[in-house]
C-alpha positions as CSV (number, residue, x, y, z in Angstrom):
1,M,0.0,0.0,0.0
2,A,2.9,2.4,0.7
3,Q,4.4,1.9,-2.7
4,L,1.0,2.6,-4.3
5,R,0.5,5.8,-2.4
6,S,4.1,6.8,-3.2
7,T,3.5,6.4,-6.9
8,V,0.4,8.6,-6.7
9,E,2.2,11.2,-4.7
10,R,5.1,11.3,-7.1
11,Y,2.8,11.8,-10.0
12,L,0.9,14.6,-8.3
13,T,4.2,16.4,-7.4
14,A,6.3,15.7,-10.5
15,Q,7.9,18.7,-12.0
16,S,8.5,17.4,-15.5
17,P,6.6,15.4,-18.1
18,Q,9.4,12.8,-18.0
19,Q,8.9,12.2,-14.3
20,R,5.1,11.8,-14.8
21,C,5.7,9.5,-17.9
22,A,8.0,7.2,-15.8
23,L,5.0,6.5,-13.5
24,L,2.7,5.4,-16.3
25,T,2.3,1.8,-17.5
26,T,4.1,0.8,-20.7
27,V,0.7,0.1,-22.3
28,Y,-0.6,3.5,-21.4
29,R,2.5,5.3,-22.7
30,T,2.6,3.3,-26.0
31,M,-1.0,2.4,-26.9
32,N,-3.3,5.1,-25.5
33,P,-4.9,7.1,-28.3
34,E,-4.7,10.4,-26.4
35,V,-1.0,9.9,-25.8
36,L,-0.4,8.9,-29.4
37,L,-2.4,11.9,-30.8
38,A,-0.5,14.3,-28.6
39,G,2.8,13.1,-30.1
40,G,4.0,10.8,-27.3
41,C,4.0,10.7,-23.5
42,D,6.3,13.7,-22.9
43,R,4.0,15.9,-25.0
44,S,0.8,14.5,-23.5
45,E,2.1,15.1,-20.0
46,Q,3.2,18.8,-20.5
47,L,1.2,20.9,-18.0
48,S,1.0,24.6,-17.4
49,A,2.1,26.0,-14.1
50,A,-1.6,26.3,-13.0
51,E,-2.2,22.6,-13.9
52,R,0.9,21.5,-11.9
53,A,-0.3,23.6,-8.9
54,A,-3.7,22.0,-9.1
55,L,-2.2,18.5,-9.1
56,R,0.1,19.3,-6.2
57,A,-3.0,20.5,-4.3
58,S,-4.8,17.2,-4.9
59,R,-4.9,14.8,-1.9
60,I,-5.5,11.0,-1.7
61,E,-9.0,10.5,-0.3
62,R,-9.6,6.8,-0.7
63,V,-7.6,3.7,-1.9
64,Q,-9.4,0.6,-3.3
65,V,-7.2,-2.4,-4.1
66,Q,-8.5,-5.5,-5.9
67,G,-5.7,-7.9,-6.6
68,S,-3.1,-6.2,-8.9
69,D,-5.4,-3.3,-9.7
70,A,-6.3,-0.2,-7.7
71,T,-8.3,3.0,-7.8
72,V,-7.2,6.0,-5.9
73,T,-9.8,8.7,-5.4
74,L,-8.6,12.2,-5.0
75,A,-10.1,15.0,-2.8
76,P,-11.3,17.8,-5.1
77,A,-8.6,20.4,-6.0
78,A,-9.4,23.8,-7.4
79,G,-8.4,23.9,-11.1
80,S,-8.3,20.2,-11.6
81,D,-10.9,17.9,-13.1
82,L,-8.9,14.8,-12.0
83,T,-10.9,12.8,-9.5
84,A,-9.2,9.4,-9.5
85,L,-6.2,7.4,-10.8
86,E,-6.3,3.8,-11.9
87,L,-3.2,1.8,-11.2
88,T,-2.0,-1.7,-11.9
89,V,1.1,-3.7,-10.9
90,E,3.6,-3.7,-13.7
91,H,7.1,-5.4,-13.3
92,G,6.4,-5.7,-9.6
93,E,5.5,-2.0,-9.0
94,W,2.4,0.1,-9.0
95,S,2.0,2.2,-12.2
96,I,-0.7,4.5,-13.3
97,N,-2.9,3.0,-16.1
98,G,-5.7,5.6,-16.4
99,F,-7.4,8.7,-15.1
100,V,-10.9,9.6,-14.1
101,A,-12.1,13.2,-14.7
102,R,-14.9,15.1,-13.0
103,S,-16.3,16.5,-16.2
104,S,-17.2,13.1,-17.7
105,G,-17.6,11.1,-14.5
106,S,-16.0,8.2,-16.4
107,T,-12.6,6.9,-17.1
108,S,-10.7,9.2,-19.3
109,G,-7.6,8.1,-21.1
110,S,-7.5,4.5,-19.8
111,A,-5.1,2.3,-21.6
112,P,-6.6,-0.2,-23.9
113,S,-7.0,-3.7,-22.4
């Protein structure tokens, strides 16, 4: 559970696209249509200063683990539509495999199965 929380915290506080990309699953980085359309992970993870501040202000509210998958619900943060992260174990470590946004209420950007 500590490694799972650490992965989420590192994503929320990452200062560069490369740091955020390193926390995403291989499948998400290489097969997600949103990432591919953006021109790759580094481009898809480029955030404005305001977006980075909103991520840093997000806090873990609830963690649900089911086997090698988990959903981490975030407390609302001003300026961010991100409400949850979906994680899975990859190569023995928790990695982010999708995002849930407030605007749609559904999974946004999940990696294909």
